[in-house]
C-alpha positions, 0 to 999 in steps of 0.5 A: 409719361409719369402722372404728377401727383400734386398737393391737393387743396383740401379746403377752399382757403387752403394755400399750403399744408404739411405732408404729415405722413406717406401711406404708400412707398415707392414701388407700391401699386395704387388704384383710385380710392386708395389712401396715399398720404395724410395732409395736415392743414391748419385745423385737421389732418386729412387723408388724401386719396388716389384718383389715378391708377399706377405704381408709385415711381418717385416720392418727391416730398418727404413726410413731415415737410411743412409749407408745401404749396397747393399744386406742388408736385409731391410724387410721380405715378407710373401709368400702365405699361410704364417702367416704374423703376426707370427715372422720370425723363427730365423735361427737354430744355426749350431751344433758344432761337438762333440770333441774326449775325449782326445781333450775334456780333454785338452779343460777342462784344463784352459788356462794360463792367458794372460800377461797384455797388455802394457799401451797405449802410451800417447795421445801426445808425444813430437814433435807431433801436438797437437790435439786442435780446431782452437778456442782453438789455438787462445785463447792459442796464445793470453794468451801465453799458451803452448797447449802441457801442457793442458789436453784436455776434447774434443773427443779423447783428443781434447783441446777445448775452456774451457780447454785453458781458465782454463790454466795458461799462460806459462804452461810447456809442459808435459814430454813425456813418453817413448813409450812402445814396441808395443803389439800384440793387434788388432787396435782400431776401427776408431772413427768419426772425431770430429765436428768443433767448432765455437763460432759463432751462427750456425746450424750443417747440416748433409751432404746428400749423394749428397753433399758428392759425390759433395765434393769428386769428385770436390776435386779429380778433382782439385787435380788430373786434371791439368786444362787449361782455354780458354776464348772467347767473342761471339756475340749473336745477330744472335743467338737471332734473329734466336731463335725468328724466330724458336720459332714463327714457333714452337709455334703451337707444344708447343716447346720453344727453350732456348739459352741454348738449342742452345748452347748445340747443338753448343758445340756438333757440335764443339766436332765433328768438333774438335775430339781431344777435345771429349776425356777422359783419362783412365789411360794410355789410351785415349778414343776418342769418335765418339758421343757428349753426353753433360752433362748439369749442373742443380741446384736442391735442395741440389746440382747439377746434370748433365742430359745428352743429348745423341748424341746431334750433331745429334738432332734437337734443338727442340728435344734437347729443349723437352728432356732437359725440361723433364730431368730438371723436373725429375732431380729436382724431383730426378727421373732420372735413373742412365744412364740419368746422368752418363757418357757424353763426355763433360759438359756445365754449364750456369750461365748467368741467374744469371747475372754472366759475366764469370767463370771457371767451374771444370771438371767433371771426367772422362770427358776431358772438360766443357764449362762455359757460362756467361751472354749475355750483351750489350757491345761496340763491333767492327762490320764491322770495326766500333765501335758499341753496340752488345749483347756479352757473355763470354764463358770459356772452362776448359780442362784436359791438360793431354789429351787435348793440348792448341792448340786443346782447342783453336780450339774448342773455335774457332769452338764454337764461329763461330757456335754461331755467325753463327747459321744457321749452327746449323739447316743445 
């Protein structure tokens, strides 16, 4: 009997995924450990390995299929001694128990015809919002057309541009028919939302699983998390000088520190120094973390991912640099494991390389804060009570005000500024 190959759960929260690509074809012989397919989740594309040995008998789900549920059968593998070319035997239908004679006689009597269902209610009743595209609304307003009296030809009766252009100005609203009594009938299946119309030349691009997740999570964050923003200006001259010296010493080891690597270390150390900010709100419980796992925002094709430097406060900056280089490379290839980007106690997002002076980042739930880093630039600055020129950057902390008070957030920003301006403490 063929072995069923099922859609794997590649992370604890995965419910469905996209079968991005098959790495085998029907008739191929596979053994344990062979790569079978690439599965795209909401954050990464991961390779799916074979567990059983045999021959690919039938591929049931084509590559590129979205929304494949975890546990769904995606292929069949013929085991040793089975004919892979033979079609899989269909499951035998369950035999129905033979009814008793009296019951059979009753069943043979035709049931009375059901009463006809009541006619469906009109698509728009008086006072209801008219289902019309934004373009149709603008044209209707310009022509003085009452949309309530226009029959829609779009999906689900939606009024579109062509409907309004053919309508006369001042068309009266259609009289609302009385709503019939509700009938005991199953609810209709949900229909997909209509595609937004636009008169501007455009291309409709289907959202990837990653982009859908980003949109959902960031919307939830701004709707549910009360953000408080705190900004400090930080002098970078000492940190840049130390970076130059450390890179000269590390050159023989093939390690090169970036400013971002040093800021990861500074944020982790700050969170340990101000533990009131190294927290996460979980319902009516506050989780206080004793380790600083820093999620670092990395831009990848189609979205953003946040690989994690675990226990960054205890790692040397050279180790952080090496680990971050590896994580960023695999993130861009979609090869991160779920545990390498899920979790974290706080985040760091650096847009200084794009010349952004300052920005306010959106918190990544369930984390309690994120640090936004702007570009280092030459600015007039007071040095030793005298006006001079220094390399300065702006850093903005976004804090979940449900879990972190403003005074605690200010303490963290002060600790971060002190560490960056006195960077020898980062290697002590």
